N, C-alpha and C positions, 0 to 999 in steps of 0.2 A: 215402816215409819222410823225416822232417825230421832233419837232422844235429844232433848234440849242440851244436855251436857255435852254430847258428841258434837252438836252444832257449835257450841261455844268453843270447844277445842279446835275444831276446824276453822272457825272464824279467826282465831288468833294466829293460826298458822299461815293464813293467806296474807299477801301483801295488802297494805292499806288501800291501794287504789282498786282492789278487787272485792273488798268486803261488802260494799253496797250492792254490787252485782250479785254476790252470793246470796245476800239476804233477800233480794227481790226474786231471784230464781227459786229459792227455797219456799217463799210464800206462794208462788204460783203453783207449786206441786202439792199444796195442802189438799186441794180438791181434785181427785183424779178425773181428768176430762175424758171425753170420748176419744177413742183411738183415731189416729189420723186416717187410716184406711177407711173406717166407717164414715168419717166426715166427707172424704172424697167420693165415696159411693153415693152419699145423699146429695151432695152438691154437683156431682158429675164433673169434677175438675180433676186434672191429673195431680198426683201427690207431689208436694214440694218439700224439700228438706228444710228443717228449721234453721233459722239464722244462727250463726255462731254467737255464743253469748258474749264474747269479748269484742265483737266488731260492731260499732255503732257510728252513725254520722254525727255531724256537729249538733243537731237538734235532739240527739238521744235516740233516734229511731234505729232499730237494728238493720244492718246491711246484709242482704242475702249472700250467702256463701255456699256454693254448691260443691259438696265433696264428691270426688270421683268414686265410683263403685270399687269395692275391693277386688272383685273378680271381673276382669275384662273378658269379653267373648273372644274365642280364638279367631285369628285373621282368616279370611277365605283362602282356600288352597289355590295356588297359581295354576293356570291352565297347563295341560300336558305339553311337555316340550319346552316349558319356560325355564330359563336358567336360574332365575331367582336373584341375579346380580342387581337388577333394577326393579323397582316396584311394578306390579302388573298394571296394565293400562286400565283406566276406569271403564266400567260397563257402559254400554250404549242404551241402557234402559229399554231393551227390547226392540230398539230401532236399528236396523242394519246400517253400517257406515256407508257414506256416499261412495260411489265408484270413482276412483281417481281418473282424471282426464288423461288422454294419451300424451306422452312426452313431446315437447316442442323442440325444434332445433335450436341449439345454443349459438352463441356468437361465433364459434369456430366451426360451425357446420353449415353446409349448403344444402337446403332442402331440395331433394330431387325425387320426383314421383315417377315410378315405373310401373305401368299397369300390369305387366306380366311378371314383375319381380326380377327379371334379368334382361340383359340386352339393351336395345335402344329405346326410343320413345321417351326420353327423359324430359319432364316438364316440371314447372313449379308445383310444389306440393299443394294438393287440394283436399279438403275434408268434406265429406258428404254426410248428410243426415238421412237416416233411413228408419222407418217404423217408429219406434218409441224415442227416436232422437239420439240414439247412441252412435258413436263414431263408427263408420264402416269404411272400407276401402282397402285395397291391397297396394301398397306402395313401399317405398324404401327411403328412409333418411340415410343419406350417404355423405360422409365427410368430404368436404371440398378438397381438391388437390393441393391447395395451398393454405387452407384456412386453419389447419391445426386442430380439427375436431377429434376428440379422443375416442369416439365410438361410432358404430354404425347400427342404426335401428331398423329392423325389418319387421313389418307388420303384414298380416294376411287376415282376411275376414271371410267368413262363410255363414250362410244363412242357417239358422237353427230354430225350428218351431215357427209358430204363427205370430202375427202381430208385428212382423218386420223386425224381430229381435235379431241382433247380430252378435256373433261370437268373435272376440278379439283375441288373437294369438300373437304374442310379441316375444321377442328374445333380443337380448343385447349381445353383440359379438364385439369383442375387443379388437378393434382394427385401427390402423393408423391412416392418416391421409397420405396418399401416394405421392405427395408433392415435395418440392424442395424445402428442406429445413423445417418441417413441421410434421406432426403426427402424434400417435400414441403407441402404446406397447402392443406386442403381438401383431406386428404388421403383416397382413395377409392380403395383398393387393391381387388384382386380376392379372392373369398371364397375358392378357391381350392389351398391349401397350399402344395399339393403333388408334384408340378412341380419343376424341377431342371432348374433354369434359366441359361441364357448364361453366359459365362465368362466375367470378367472385369479385364484385366491384371493390370491396374493401381491400382485397389482395392486389388488385390492379393499381389502386392508388398507392399502396405501399411499395410496390415493385417498380412502377414505371413513372411515378411523379418526379419531375425534375430531370428527366433524361435529356442530355444535351448532345448525344451522338446523332448519327444520321446525317452527317455533313457530306456534301458532294465534293469529291476530290478531283475536280477537273484539272487542277494544276499538277496532279500526281501522274497523269498519263505520260509525262515526259521522263519519269524516273525509270532508269534502266532495270530490267528484270532478267536475271540469268537463271535458266532452268536446265539441269542436266540429270541424266539417269536413263535407265532402259525404258523404251516405249514412251518417252516424254511427248512424242507427237500426238498421241491419242488423247491427251488431256487438253480440253478446251477451257479457256478462262470464263469466269462469270462476269458479264458486263453490267448487270443490274440485278438487284434482288427481285424485282418484279418479274424478270424473265425466267426465274428459277421455278419451273413447273414441277420439278422433282421434290420440292420441299414438302415435308409433311405438314398437315394443317396446323399442328401445334407450333412448328417453327414459323410458318407463314404468319400466324396470329401474333407471335412474339416480335417478329421483325416489324410488323405494322405498328405495334404498340410502342416499340423503341423508336421508330422513325428512320430505320435504315433505308437508304435509297440506292446509293452507289457504293460498291465495296471498295475497301482500300487495296493497294497493290498486293499485299500479302494475303488478304481474304480472296482476292480475285483468282489466285492460283492455288492456295492451300485448300479451299473448300472443294473444288472439283477433284483435286488429288486425293483427298481423304474419302470422298464419296466413291471414288474408283477403287477403294480399299488398298491403297499403296502406302508404304511407309514414307515418311517425310522428314527431312532435315531442313529447317527454314531459318535463314538469317535475315533479319529485317531491322530497320531503324526502330528505336524505342518510340512508343506511343503510336504505333501504326495499326492497332487493332488486332493484335495477335490472339487475344483471348477469344474473341468471337470466331477467329479463323479456325480454331479447333473445336470449340463447343458446338457451333452450328452443325457441322457435318457429323460429328460423333453422336449427338443426341438424335439427329435425323435418322441415322442408321439404327440406333436403339429403338426408336419408335416403329420403324418398319420391320425390323428383324425380331423384336421381342426379347424377353429375358433369357432365352436359351435354357440351360440347365441350372441357372443360378437359383431360381425360385424353388425348384425341387430340392436343391441342396439346403436351402434355408429351412424348408419344412422338415427335412430329415435331421438337421442340427440347429435347433432354435437358439442356441447360445451364440452362434457365429453368423455373421453376415458375409455374403459373397457378392461384392460389387461387380458390375459388368464393365465399368470404366474407372480408371484411376488417373488422377492428375497430381503430379508432384510439383511443389513450388518451394523456393528457398526460404521465404519468410512468412510469418503468420499474417502480416498485412496483405501480402500478395495472395495468400491462400484464401483469406476472407473476401478479397475482391473477386477472385475467380468464382468462389461459391455464390456471391451475390449475383453475378452474371448468369451462372448456371440456373439459379432460381427463376430468372426471367425466361430463359429458353425452355424450362420445364413446366412453366405455368400452364394449367389446364391439361396436364398429362398424368399418367400413372407413375412416372419416374420420380423417385425421391432422391434428393441430393443431400450429402452431409459433408462436414468439414471437421478435421482434427488438426491441432497444432499445439506446439509447446507453449508454456507460459500461462496456460489456462487449466481449469479443473478437469482432470481426466475422467473423473466419475460422471460428470454431466455429459461429457462427450460420448462416453460409452453408453449411457442411457439413450442418447439420441441415436446411436448406431443400432441399439436393440429395437428401435421402432421401425427399422427398415433402411436400407442403404443400397442404391443402385449405381450412383455416381459419387465417388469419394474424392474429395480434394484434401490433400494432406501435405505436411512437411515431413521430410524423411525420418527425422529422429522420433517424432511422436507416432508415426505409423509403425515403426519397428516396435515401439513399446506396446501399442495396441495389438499388434500381431502376436507378440510374445505372451500376451494375456489370453490369447485364444478367442478374440472377439472379431477378427477379420480374417477371411480366407481369400486368397487370390486364385483359387483353382479355376474359376470361370471368368476371369478378367479377359475381355476381348480387346480392350482399348487402353493403351498406356500413353500418357503425355508427360513429357519433361519440359516444363516451362522455365525460362531463365536458366537453362542448363549450365551455362558458364558460371553463373553466380553460385549455383549449388556446389560446383567443384571448388570455386574460390573459398567457400565457407567450410570446406572439408567434409562434405556430405557424400563423397564418392563411396566410402565403405558401406554406408547405409543404403545407398542406391543399389549397389551391386548385391547387397544382402536381400533387398526386396525383389529385385528382378531376376537374379541368377541363382540364389541359394534358398529359395522357398518354392511354393507350389504354383507360381505363375506360369502360364503356358510359355513355351519357348518361342523365340522369334520365328516368324513364318506361320505360327498358329495364332498369333495375336497381331494387332495393328499398332505400330509405335510411331509417335510423332514427337520430334524434338524441336524446340524453339529457343533461339538465342540471338543476342545482339552482336556477338562476336563468334569467331570460329577458330579458336586456338587449337594446338595439337591435342590437348587433352580432350576437347570436345570431338575431334575427329576420331580418336581412339574409342570414345564412348559410342559414337554413331556406328563405328565398324562392329562393335560387340553387340549392340542392341537392335540394329536395323538390318533389314534384308531387302536387297534390290530396291533401295530407296531412291526417292527423287530429292535432289538437292536444289533448294530454292534460295536465291540471293536477290533481295530487293534493294536497289541502290548499292552504294559502296559499303561493303561489310565493315561494321565498326564505325561508320561515319555518323555524324549528327544530322538532325532533320534540317531541311532547307527552310523550314518555317521559324527557325530560331536565329535571332540576331545575337552574335557573340561579341562581348566587350571585355577587354583585358585592361585593368587599371593597376598602375604601380602604386602600392600603398605600403608604407612601413608598418611594422608590427604595432608600434605605439599609436599609430593614427587610424587603425582599422575601425575602432568603435565610433569615432567621430565621423568617419566617412560613411559607415553603415547608417548611422542616425540621419545623416543628410540625405542618403538615398531613400530611406523610408519616409522621411518628411515630404519628399517630392512625389511620392506615389499617389495614385488615385485612392480615395478613401475606402472603396470596396475591392481594391485589387488584392489578389492573393499572392503573397511573396513567400518563397521557400528559401531559408538560409541554411547552408551546410557548414558544419564544423567537423573537426577531426576527432575530438575526444568527447566522452560523456560529461566529464567535468566542465569542459569548455562550453557545452550546450547549456548546462545549468547556470553557469556564471553569466553567459550572454543573455539568457532569458531574464535573469534577475536584473541586469543592468537596463535592458530595454523596458522592463516593467516599471522600474523606478522612473524612467523618463516618460512614462505615460502611454507607451505603445501597447496595443492589444496583442499579446504574444503568448505562445505556448511552446513547449518543447517535447520531443520524443527521442528516446535512445534505448539501448538494450537493457538497462537496469530498471526502467519503468515497468510497472505492472501492466498486464494486458488491458485491464480496465482503464488505466490512465492513458495508455496509448490510443485506445479506441476512442476515448472521449476527446483527446486532443485532435485526432484526425477528423472526427465528426464535427467539432467546432470549427476546424479549419475549412472543411468543405462547405459548411453552411455560412461561413463568413463571420461568425461570432468572434473568432480570433484570427484575423486574416494574415497574421505573421506567424510562421512556424519555424522554429529552430530545430534542426535534426542532424543526426549523425548518419552514417552510411546505411543504417537499418531501414531508412525510408527512401534510399536512393534508387532501388530497383523495383520495377514492376508496379509501383503504386500508380493508379490511374485517378488522379485528382484533376477534374476538369477545371478550366478557367484559371490555371496558375499563370499569372501574367509574367512573373519574373523569378528567376533562380539566381541567388547570390552565393558564390563560393567564397565564404568568409575565410575558409582555409582550403587551399587548393589540394586535391588529392595527389598521391605520389605517382600514379600511373594514368595513362590516357584513357584506358577502358573505364575506369571509375569516373573520370571526368565526363565521358560520353553518357554514361547512365545517369549521372546527376542532372546534367542540363536537359536530359530527355524528359524530365518531369514537367517541362513547359513546352509549348508548341505542339501539343498532342492533338490527335484526330483532326488535323486540318486547321487548328487555331494558330495564331501568331504568338510568339513568345520572345523574351529577352533573357540572356544569360550574362551576368556580370561576375567577373572573377578578380579577386584581390591577389596581386602578384608582387613578389619581392625576391630578395636574394635566396630565401629558403626554397624557392620553387624552380631553380635553374635546371634541375634534372628533367623537367617536363617541357622545356622551351622547344626543343626540336619537334616533339610530337604535336605540340599546339600549332606550330607553323604548318605542319602537314594537314 
């Protein structure tokens, strides 16, 4: 018991607002009540903690306040092997977790079922229910050749016990798609390249939609073709693609999807020459289908002959890729174009194509190489860089192609080319097959052909260095001060959807002319060497699709670009030599189409008058 005097002292020490509460609480403890535990036992209710004396609601009723216990029970021990970094998963209350369903093919995979696990008999994936309804079946998810699926899923089932119970055994193998331009890491394709893989409708739409080639070149039969070299009489021309029974099914399927019917003159002779495993030096007019002239026979030989020792070398040295075929091109635009065509002719095959070029992130290109590379398209400078990093080996390269060889020499790539071909591990001439393509045949190209080719066939289609007969050439005398007004007049008189390519000499001139035309309301874009790769690709893509049908360009776009349906080429600034003029106007009148080339001429261009007359 507390004495009244002590109560009085305590009362005066409390704040005024708490005195009434103190008095009420003290009066309640005058009669000792029954213990709370005894009351709970009598009423069979769980014990409740008393409300806090200082917490009441507006009506004066105490508000329950549950104090946490002073001593918390220790947390349950994590299961064995648990790292403790994250909280343990909640228990399942004695109920086992449901069995996860088998993985389904994602958007980049092509479901292929193979009853035996290997070999043929590929059919659309089927799931069967057996016994208690669990998934059974032995089949294989295999990434499509062009779909970009990152893995291959293999499943096998075996009966175990009664009641139709099935045992599912699965494993994931990191494998890349064996197709052009897609895949995943640790690429381990089959050594059998003769198989025709299943269709991928999404990839077909991506690769072959909008294809405009496959034109009959009936008027090309009159073009003279000169062919020299040892045993040239044994090579017979290809009259039509349908008559080529030696084509592998992968090539035949691609030719059908593209729409090829009758080959161009260079294809007519280059394809059988390459299939006969002869070295070739071909000079042909620009826009005559030279890309397919070397891709079709080389890939056909790769499908029939297989990878050789390249796959074994990759398995022995996983950090380095050993391509079977190498295609060198002068510019990144041409390299990208060749790569896109290679993807078409490698569709539904085990062959994977890659491309490397300067002006783009080398890290992403190296990662693509790590996923597998059988046919490599590259610019010389970037290829040397990748080789010095130890990511590409040319020890097992059986096919070498130099496209636009004269342009590569003009751009100063001869040291890099000789470094790649002569000073590394590439097989010597005679042990590899080498093809060179060029629009001209100057002395420098003749020396390169002598050093790189052995017993080669020389093929000249039409007059070497001449322009296409499908191009109507127009020369206009225009003073420098009147060029912009004359150009605007030509552009206003064009068809709304006609693609027009305007060439200038300098990068600064390209930017200035683009700005002037844009201010006049023309849909225009420009490309030159100082633009980033992303900007150049976007400008070319918009030009091809017609979003910006006027493109101002320097010589970076003059060679090798295959932009179909270019109606007119305008030389706003004439080049200084006739070879550059030939390559520029060759961007129109391609693959059998008609085109027009208009050139502005004045006193500054008198040095090219004689060559233009010829």
